[in-house]
C-alpha positions in Angstrom: -22.4 -13.8 -12.6 -19.6 -11.3 -12.2 -17.9 -11.3 -8.8 -17.6 -8.1 -6.8 -14.1 -6.8 -6.4 -13.0 -6.5 -2.8 -10.8 -3.5 -1.7 -8.1 -4.7 0.7 -6.5 -2.0 2.7 -2.9 -2.2 4.0 -2.1 0.5 6.5 1.4 1.4 7.7 3.0 1.5 11.1 0.7 2.8 13.8 -2.4 2.0 11.6 -4.5 4.7 9.8 -6.7 6.7 12.1 -10.1 8.3 11.4 -8.6 11.5 9.8 -6.5 9.4 7.3 -7.9 9.2 3.8 -7.3 5.5 3.8 -9.6 4.9 6.7 -12.2 7.2 5.2 -12.1 5.3 1.9 -12.5 2.0 3.8 -15.4 3.3 5.8 -17.1 4.6 2.7 -16.6 1.3 0.8 -17.1 -0.9 3.9 -19.5 -3.3 2.1 -16.8 -4.4 -0.3 -13.7 -3.8 1.8 -11.4 -5.6 4.1 -8.9 -4.0 6.5 -5.8 -6.2 7.1 -5.2 -6.2 10.9 -2.0 -6.9 12.8 -1.3 -7.9 16.4 1.3 -5.1 16.6 0.8 -1.9 14.7 3.7 -0.1 16.6 6.4 -2.8 16.3 5.8 -4.4 12.9 7.5 -7.7 12.1 7.8 -8.5 8.4 7.0 -12.2 8.7 4.0 -11.7 10.9 2.6 -8.9 8.6 3.2 -11.0 5.5 1.3 -13.9 7.1 -1.5 -11.5 8.1 -1.9 -10.3 4.5 -1.8 -13.8 3.1 -4.4 -14.9 5.5 -6.7 -12.0 4.7 -6.4 -12.5 1.0 -7.1 -16.2 1.3 -10.2 -15.5 3.2 -11.6 -13.2 0.5 -13.1 -14.9 -2.6 -12.9 -13.3 -6.0 -10.9 -10.4 -7.4 -9.1 -8.1 -5.0 -7.5 -4.6 -5.3 -4.9 -3.6 -2.7 -4.9 -0.1 -1.4 -1.6 0.4 0.5 -0.1 3.3 2.4 3.5 3.7 3.6 4.7 0.5 5.3 1.7 -1.2 3.8 3.4 -0.7 0.4 6.5 -2.4 1.6 4.4 -5.2 3.0 2.7 -5.6 -0.4 6.1 -6.0 -2.0 7.4 -8.4 0.6 4.2 -10.5 0.2 4.5 -10.5 -3.6 8.1 -11.6 -3.4 7.1 -14.6 -1.4 4.3 -15.4 -3.8 6.8 -16.0 -6.6 4.5 -14.6 -9.3 1.2 -15.9 -8.0 -1.2 -13.0 -7.7 -3.4 -14.5 -5.0 -6.4 -13.2 -6.8 -5.1 -9.6 -6.7 -6.0 -7.7 -9.9 -4.4 -4.3 -9.1 -2.7 -2.3 -6.4 -2.6 1.4 -5.4 0.6 2.1 -3.5 0.8 5.5 -1.8 3.9 7.0 -0.1 6.3 4.1 -0.7 8.8 4.4 2.2 12.5 3.8 1.7 13.6 1.1 4.2 17.2 2.4 3.9 16.2 6.0 4.4 17.2 8.0 7.5 13.5 8.3 8.7 12.5 4.7 8.2 11.1 3.5 11.6 13.7 1.4 13.4 11.0 -0.6 15.1 9.9 -2.1 11.8 11.7 -5.4 11.8 12.8 -7.3 8.6 11.5 -5.0 5.9 13.9 -4.2 3.1 14.4 -2.5 -0.3 14.2 -6.1 -1.7 10.4 -5.7 -1.4 10.7 -3.4 -4.4 12.9 -5.8 -6.4 10.7 -7.6 -8.9 7.7 -6.7 -11.1 4.3 -7.3 -9.5 2.1 -9.9 -11.2 -0.7 -7.3 -11.6 -1.0 -3.7 -12.6 -0.1 -1.1 -10.0 0.2 2.6 -9.5 2.8 4.1 -7.2 1.7 7.6 -5.9 4.5 9.8 -4.6 4.9 13.2 -3.1 7.8 15.5 -3.8 8.4 16.2 -0.1 7.7 12.8 1.6 10.1 12.5 4.6 9.9 8.7 4.5 10.8 8.2 0.8 12.2 10.6 -1.8 10.6 11.1 -5.2 13.7 9.4 -6.6 13.1 6.4 -4.4 9.5 6.2 -5.6 10.6 6.4 -9.2 13.1 3.5 -8.6 10.5 1.4 -6.7 7.9 1.9 -9.4 10.3 0.9 -12.1 11.4 -2.3 -10.2 7.7 -3.2 -9.5 6.8 -2.7 -13.1 4.3 0.0 -11.9 3.3 3.3 -13.2 4.1 6.4 -11.2 1.9 9.5 -10.3 3.6 12.5 -8.7 1.0 14.4 -6.7 3.3 17.4 -5.9 4.0 18.6 -2.3 1.8 16.5 0.0 4.2 15.3 2.6 3.7 11.7 3.5 0.2 11.8 2.0 -1.3 11.0 5.4 -3.6 12.7 8.0 -0.8 15.1 8.8 -1.0 16.3 5.2 -4.5 17.5 5.9 -6.0 15.7 2.9 -9.2 14.5 4.5 -11.0 12.1 2.2 -8.4 13.0 -0.5 -10.7 13.3 -3.5 -7.8 13.8 -5.9 -6.4 10.4 -4.8 -9.8 8.7 -5.2 -10.1 10.0 -8.7 -6.6 8.9 -9.5 -7.4 5.4 -8.1 -10.6 5.1 -10.0 -9.2 6.4 -13.2 -6.0 4.3 -13.1 -7.0 1.0 -11.7 -10.7 0.2 -11.4 
């Protein structure tokens, strides 16, 4: 019997609210999805967030696909770096709006996250989705991060930080990209 794939959602700082495509996807796919929760969404600490992700993945049997946005992408990289090549049952990842921890707009309240998160290939296929006008990570940064992670890159044009402020709603284009690329 084939096991169902679980979608594991990794939101960024502040969490993803009801108008964010990520929350809308989660709610639509709720029967086969997990939302990684954190004690502090506004003052993220790397070690606590990595533990939260590890605990969430350990609690889910079978194959898992990660759907990360913003700081959730950096979290994924930090977790993978600690795993040392063990996929933890993750079969693929969709990383949207990868922020630059050394960029001028990276949130100062995010403690311990670094560009080292994008330093080694992931042990599963991944797609980095980037916007040409993301204030938290340039397209050049996304290209570099994708290369270091051994991931493919999709440039979706001018969509800002690809969040609720971008006015994408359910972001059908992203869902098609996700389904066609990874699932």
